[in-house]
Phi, psi and omega in degrees: 000316183295316174311308181299317175299305178303318176303311184294320179299319185294315181306320181282327183282324189240138174278113191257014181289151176300157180303331187276001176251121184258165176282335171208161181234131182244140183227123180277135183244128178220140170045065174283116172303144183283140174056027178222136187282139177244134187261124179247129191234137170202130180052236183257011174265132180229138190229138170246137193226131179229119174273110191266135181280165181299321182293318175294318181300324184284329177294316181292334178287332181294153179294142185223125179276000180261021176257143169286316185224070185306324181263004177062037182291335187235026176253169183251115184201159177285162178311317179297347183255006180274073185208169189298327188266350179057046184210153175288320181241117190305331184294327190250127174255125183233128176210160168303153186265032179235144173284178184247000179278287179250016181056034178272155175304155181261153176220164178289146173239211184252159175061042178063041176230157173243155185224143177286131184298331188245012177214181177267013184289136184229151177224149171276178182282016160249007174083020187263134179298134169272149188295143177198192186297316187256158173261136181207159184286164166294164176297153180274139180258129180277169170282114182222163174224147164252152166285179190298330180253016176060034175254357181221126172248128177246137180240129181247100176291000000 
């Protein structure tokens, strides 16, 4: 019992994370193309960022019968992303760069969709899972912030 109390106390006092895990990750953003995913990588973290056009935003706001969880009721995301576009700022979509079916990396697919590389899981540009044979969650949204002019993205894992 004493060992357990000591371990828990030390765990709170000392950060025992491996050196490759940071408290936050910062990405400098320049010339982001419209409606194209950009992959941001640092250490073992991959983030997908999409700068969405007005036309794409309007399309994403329309009801779609092809979504598994359109209101993100069973998805993991911060409070500020609990909206139809699943983002803090509607123009920018930010998510972890791994799918939710088999946790494999994502890649750009056709017609404004992302696809998991090792399964048939597909997501729209709001990270919402498209209907398919299997059920899976929407993409996971990290805790993130932008600076005032959207040139710096900070991820807090």
